[in-house]
Wavefront OBJ file of the C-alpha trace (Angstrom):
o trace
v 0.000 0.000 0.000
v 1.293 3.457 -0.914
v 1.401 5.965 1.941
v 2.819 8.705 -0.306
v 2.016 9.490 -3.938
v 3.383 12.493 -5.820
v 2.049 12.933 -9.345
v 3.782 15.412 -11.667
v 4.555 17.741 -8.759
v 5.889 21.148 -9.742
v 7.086 23.790 -7.271
v 8.393 27.325 -7.876
v 9.907 29.841 -5.490
v 10.008 33.566 -6.042
v 13.409 35.123 -5.284
v 12.885 38.823 -5.838
v 11.960 39.144 -9.514
v 13.397 35.716 -10.289
v 11.136 32.651 -10.447
v 13.119 29.555 -9.472
v 11.935 26.074 -10.400
v 12.514 23.822 -7.378
v 10.658 20.712 -8.629
v 9.992 19.933 -12.286
v 7.302 17.280 -12.413
v 8.237 14.807 -9.670
v 6.548 11.385 -9.662
v 7.146 9.325 -6.526
v 5.399 6.487 -4.705
v 6.385 5.297 -1.240
v 5.032 2.056 0.169
v 4.167 1.326 3.788
v 7.272 0.051 5.590
v 9.853 1.415 3.155
v 13.080 3.048 4.302
v 13.560 5.549 1.499
v 16.571 7.814 1.070
v 16.432 11.130 -0.780
v 19.867 12.280 -1.892
v 21.255 15.005 -4.117
v 23.408 18.089 -4.200
v 22.333 21.339 -2.557
v 19.503 22.809 -4.632
v 18.522 19.464 -6.142
v 15.016 19.606 -4.629
v 15.269 16.977 -1.902
v 14.272 19.261 0.989
v 11.444 20.756 -1.082
v 10.205 17.230 -1.792
v 10.334 16.438 1.932
v 8.437 19.641 2.779
v 5.695 18.801 0.291
v 5.394 15.226 1.569
v 5.093 16.634 5.091
v 2.369 19.074 4.097
v 4.545 22.031 5.097
v 4.369 23.282 1.536
v 1.934 22.709 -1.335
v 2.802 22.220 -5.012
v 2.064 24.794 -7.677
v 0.737 21.949 -9.821
v 0.447 18.181 -9.597
v -1.165 16.005 -6.937
v -0.022 14.954 -3.460
v -1.704 12.029 -1.699
v -0.735 11.210 1.900
v -2.142 8.284 3.870
v -4.952 7.981 1.319
v -5.943 11.685 1.288
v -5.347 14.146 -1.536
v -4.056 17.232 0.292
v -3.901 19.721 -2.606
v -7.012 21.612 -1.488
v -6.473 21.302 2.270
v -6.624 24.503 4.297
v -4.124 25.303 7.069
v -6.239 23.603 9.749
v -6.610 20.428 7.681
v -2.892 20.349 6.897
v -2.014 20.805 10.566
v -4.424 18.050 11.562
v -3.008 15.742 8.902
v 0.542 16.322 10.155
v -0.443 15.619 13.769
v -2.147 12.341 12.845
v 0.030 10.943 10.087
v 3.518 12.509 10.048
v 6.447 12.290 12.454
v 9.338 14.737 12.015
v 13.011 14.350 12.936
v 15.121 17.485 12.375
v 18.886 17.967 12.217
v 18.599 20.813 14.734
v 16.567 18.547 17.075
v 13.947 21.279 17.820
v 13.372 20.152 21.402
v 11.802 22.572 23.882
v 14.694 23.480 26.239
v 12.598 24.072 29.386
v 10.958 20.625 29.126
v 12.630 17.356 30.082
v 12.896 14.400 27.703
v 9.599 12.863 28.810
v 7.715 16.157 28.516
v 9.167 16.806 25.042
v 7.967 13.408 23.844
v 4.555 13.892 25.461
v 4.016 17.206 23.690
v 2.604 15.952 20.327
v 0.290 13.550 22.191
v -1.016 16.411 24.311
v -1.721 18.351 21.118
v -3.832 15.391 19.996
v -5.716 15.424 23.295
v -4.552 11.916 24.164
v -5.115 10.832 27.764
v -2.461 8.112 27.605
v 0.313 10.607 26.789
v 2.521 9.715 29.781
v 2.436 5.957 29.167
v 3.044 6.310 25.406
v 5.904 8.771 25.927
v 7.624 6.436 28.409
v 7.293 3.515 25.985
v 8.720 5.595 23.154
v 11.746 6.698 25.180
v 12.400 3.130 26.273
v 12.392 2.035 22.615
v 15.225 4.451 21.850
v 17.237 3.413 24.926
v 16.600 6.433 27.162
v 14.756 4.838 30.080
v 17.239 6.329 32.564
v 17.185 9.834 31.077
v 13.496 10.734 31.022
v 13.825 13.542 33.568
v 16.856 15.147 31.899
v 16.473 18.423 30.028
v 18.149 18.843 26.618
v 21.132 20.747 28.066
v 21.833 17.733 30.310
v 22.044 15.289 27.391
v 24.659 14.504 24.749
v 24.027 15.211 21.065
v 23.216 11.566 20.406
v 20.835 11.399 23.356
v 19.080 14.584 22.213
v 18.544 13.079 18.751
v 17.170 9.911 20.374
v 14.634 12.078 22.208
v 13.752 13.669 18.864
v 13.252 10.210 17.343
v 11.095 9.145 20.306
v 8.980 12.264 19.775
v 8.766 11.490 16.053
v 7.440 7.948 16.563
v 5.275 8.452 19.663
v 2.067 9.242 17.752
v 2.508 6.063 15.668
v 2.535 8.033 12.407
v 2.169 6.578 8.920
v 5.314 8.361 7.747
v 8.450 9.610 9.511
v 10.370 12.380 7.745
v 13.998 13.013 8.691
v 16.012 15.876 7.192
v 19.759 15.249 7.637
v 19.145 13.763 11.118
v 22.841 13.144 11.822
v 24.322 16.331 10.337
v 25.297 17.734 13.756
v 26.666 14.472 15.197
v 30.075 12.790 15.116
v 30.561 9.725 12.886
v 30.184 7.124 15.650
v 27.000 8.679 17.036
v 25.669 9.183 13.497
v 25.945 5.472 12.777
v 24.238 4.599 16.081
v 21.326 6.925 15.268
v 20.984 5.501 11.756
v 21.069 1.932 13.119
v 18.318 2.869 15.576
v 16.130 4.237 12.776
v 16.718 1.135 10.642
v 15.837 -1.058 13.628
v 12.566 0.830 14.196
v 11.797 0.441 10.493
v 12.373 -3.337 10.590
v 10.716 -4.120 13.898
v 7.689 -1.795 13.709
v 7.252 -1.498 9.923
v 7.557 2.282 10.231
v 7.900 4.163 6.949
v 10.965 6.422 6.877
v 11.792 9.044 4.257
v 15.255 10.381 5.036
v 17.377 13.096 3.446
v 20.975 12.024 3.982
v 24.323 11.277 2.361
v 25.240 8.739 5.042
v 26.865 5.814 3.171
v 26.004 3.206 5.799
v 22.268 3.881 5.829
v 22.140 4.162 2.021
v 23.558 0.637 1.830
v 20.768 -0.624 4.120
v 17.842 1.380 2.706
v 14.931 -0.110 0.775
v 15.500 2.415 -1.988
v 17.669 5.425 -2.801
v 16.124 8.206 -4.901
v 18.593 10.726 -6.278
v 17.397 14.170 -7.314
v 19.167 16.534 -9.690
v 17.997 20.013 -10.651
v 14.453 19.395 -9.410
v 13.980 16.056 -11.148
v 14.401 12.409 -10.180
v 17.710 11.440 -11.733
v 17.916 7.887 -10.443
v 15.887 5.482 -8.276
v 17.449 2.204 -7.165
v 16.653 -0.498 -4.622
l 1 2 3 4 5 6 7 8 9 10 11 12 13 14 15 16 17 18 19 20 21 22 23 24 25 26 27 28 29 30 31 32 33 34 35 36 37 38 39 40 41 42 43 44 45 46 47 48 49 50 51 52 53 54 55 56 57 58 59 60 61 62 63 64 65 66 67 68 69 70 71 72 73 74 75 76 77 78 79 80 81 82 83 84 85 86 87 88 89 90 91 92 93 94 95 96 97 98 99 100 101 102 103 104 105 106 107 108 109 110 111 112 113 114 115 116 117 118 119 120 121 122 123 124 125 126 127 128 129 130 131 132 133 134 135 136 137 138 139 140 141 142 143 144 145 146 147 148 149 150 151 152 153 154 155 156 157 158 159 160 161 162 163 164 165 166 167 168 169 170 171 172 173 174 175 176 177 178 179 180 181 182 183 184 185 186 187 188 189 190 191 192 193 194 195 196 197 198 199 200 201 202 203 204 205 206 207 208 209 210 211 212 213 214 215 216 217 218 219 220 221 222 223 224
């Protein structure tokens, strides 16, 4: 079953008087349980593709279907609701709330959903990423790798259909980067979570279901 479908997606950005073509008719399908890598040089369109899949941006033309819903005509409220229910995000800058501890950061998206089991689910999620002993620590009391594990726990806690990760190891050393990538691959295998990851990490590309390479706003190559 496809959880993502992009059909002839075109996206422009206006830079002053200049109209820049970011995506030039992208066609992409992502199946449930895939671990998909988006790679390409800066300006190739990979982050724009990720933003459109995450409903943070809409195409100028073409169709986007996420978790069975065509989102082209969604308003801001519908897009926000779709993201809360179906998308988990993992950012390279972590984006944790500094005044909250690890447990509270992971609880936050569940509280936004109005879930009553937020504490139990957040604990389970942190245990899955190996942070059982660090739930009460704030971000400034954790290492870079531990902070990214909290971000992953937050990304998976709502049991989303799709997890989007934009250069999730860019700010980590090589050893920690590999550990984080192994954790994501393990979650993909054991829980059938769908990951779409922007990265150039050689190790994870060798383990991914598929690598899609973009060049100048077009899909240049797609290989399993």
